[in-house]
N, C-alpha and C positions, 0 to 999 in steps of 0.2 A: 768807342768800346775797343777792347783788345782786338788786334787784327786777326789773330788766329781763330777768333770766335765769330767773325763776320760770316753771315750766310748759314750759320748753324741754327739748330732748334733753340739753343740757349741764348742767342743774341738778344732777343727782346727782353728776356729776364735780366741779363747782365746790364742792359741799358737802364731798365727801371730801377734796379738796385743801386746803380751809380747815382741816379738822380735822387733817390731816397736818402742815401748816405750823405751826399753832399748837402742836400737840403736840410736835413736834421742838424748836421754840424754847423751850417751857416746860421740856422735859427738859434742854436744854443750859444754859439760864440757872439752872435749879434745881441742876444738878450743880456749877456754879461757886459758887453760894451755899452749898451743902451742905458742900463740902470746902475752900473757900478764902475763906470770908466775911471772916475777920479778916486775911488775908494781902494781899488786893487790895482794900482798903477803897474806894479811889477808882474802882474798877470796879464793885464790888458795889452801892454806894449809887446810882449812876446807873441800874443795872439795875432796882433797886427803883423808882426814879423813873420809868423807862420803863413798867414794869408798871402803876404807879399812874396815870400819865398816860393810858395806853391805856384802862384800865378807866373812868377818869373821862370821857374824851372820847367813847368809844363809848357809855357809859351815858347821858351827858348828851344826846347826839343822839337816842338811842332814846327817852328820856323826852320830849324836846321834840317830836319828830316822831311820837310814838305808834307806834313801830316796834319790832320785836324787836331784842334786843341783837345787833349785827353782822348785821342783816338786810338792810342796803342798802349800796351802794358808799360813800355819804356817811358812813355809820356807821363804816366802816373808815377812811376818810380822816380823819374827826374824831378817831378813836382814835389814829392814828399821828401826827397833828399835835400833840396834847397830849402824847403819849408823848415825842416829840423835845424839846418845850419843857421838860417836867419833867426829862428826862434831862440836858439841857444845864445847867439851873440846878443840878441835883444834883451835877454834876461840878465846877462852878465855885465853888459856895458851900457851905461846911460846914454852916451852920445849916439851909439849905434841904434839903440832902441828908439830914441826920440826922432832921429833923422829918418829912420825907416817909417815910423808911424806918421809923422807930419808930412814927409815927402809923399807918401801914398795918399794922404788926405788932400794935399796941395795938388797932386796930379789929378785927383777926381774933380777938384774945383775947376782947374784949367780945362780939362776935357769937357766938363759940363758946360762951361761958357762957350766952348766951340760948338757943342751940340745945340745949345740954346740959340746961337746966332745962325743956325741952319747951315753951317759949313760941314762938308763931308769929312768923315773921320779918315784923315790921311796923315802924311808926315807933318803937316802944319799943326794938326791937333796934338800929335805926339809931342812935338817940340814945345808947344804952349803948356801942355800938361807937365812936362818935365821941368820947364822953367819955374812954374808955380811950385811944384813939389820941391825942387832944389832950394828955392828961396825960403820957403816955409820951414823946411827941415833944418837949414843952417841957423836961421833965427831962433828956432826952438831949442837947438842944442847948445848954442853959445850965448843966447840972450837970456833975459830974465822973464820968460814968457809965463803969464799967470795961468793958474789952473782952470780958469773959466774957459780958456781956449781949448784945453783938452776935453773939458766937459761937453762943449759944443761939437768938437770934432768927433768924439767917441759916440755921441748921441746920433749924429748924422750917419756915421759909419755903421753903427748898430742897426739903425733903421733900414739902411740899404741892404745889409746882410740878411736881416729877417725877411724883408720883402723878396729878396732874391731866393732865399730858401723856400719860402712859400710858393714862389713861381715854379721852382723845381718839383716840389711835391704835387702841385696841381697840374703839372704838364705844360705850363705856359712857356717854360724854358727847358732846354735839353742840354744836359752836361756835355754831350758829344760835340755840340756846336756852340758851346758857351763862349761868347766874346762880349766885349763891351758894347759893340754895335747891336748885338742880338738882345742884350739886356735893355738898351735904350728903346729898341723897336718894340719889345714886349711890354714895357711899362707905358709906352705911348698908345698901346692898343686898347687900354681901358683906363678910364678916369679914376676908378676905384683903387688902382695901384698907386697912382699919384697921391690920392687922398690918404691912403694908409701910410705911405712913406712920410708924408707931412705930419700926420697925427703922431706917429711913433717918434719922429725926431723932436717934436715939441714936447711930448710927454717926457722923453729922456732928458732934455735940457732942463725942464722945470724940476724934475726929480733930483738931478745932480746939483743944480745951482742952489738948492734950498739950504745946503750946508755952507753957511757964510764963512765959518772959520776956515774950512778947507779952501774956499775960493780966494782967501787972502794970501795963500801960499803960492810960490812959483812952482812950476813943474819940477825943477831941479831940487827944491827943498822937499817936496813931497816924495820924490824918488829916494833920496838919501834917508829920509825919516823912516820910510818903509824898510829900507835895507838895514838900518840900525835895529829896528824892531825884530826883523828876521834873525839877525846875528845874535 
């Protein structure tokens, strides 16, 4: 929470409001990604860019200022500034959009593998996550990656976002101490979070892959088809 409010009577209310706002936003954005990822490509990729930018900006400030994640007003401001920058570039430029989206998804895969193997989250996990993210991002931007990949990626990302939002609303997660390790620890504390995550991901994949015509397109073709329709 903002540093100047710590220790005041308003501190608990500010913390609760932060959790509610972030939780509702995560659920809303996650729902769009889960059920409409392939249908509104020019909306989904900027949303991913917004999330990536917010995490980058807030995390960067927290690291440089030696503060907790979202622990100060400037941390929030930094997060939103980078979120808007990333989202705008993701909306305007295909390569930036796809690299941001797929790199974030690849990072999650790599980091998840490290966690599944029982390795502590340290520089090794970061490097593995970045390697997966960079590889998937480059292939998606410059290759002819089919839409089904985006459908699967957006379904999983949407499921994670919804579950994370629900955790914030129910108090399982705290926005002031929100990190990847805290999310992993929280989801491991109850089998029902795992079950909900799996069910949502499967439902999203099934819902999106039912459109066979859209699945025959590449991500590149779908992007420019939507752009032509908008123009």
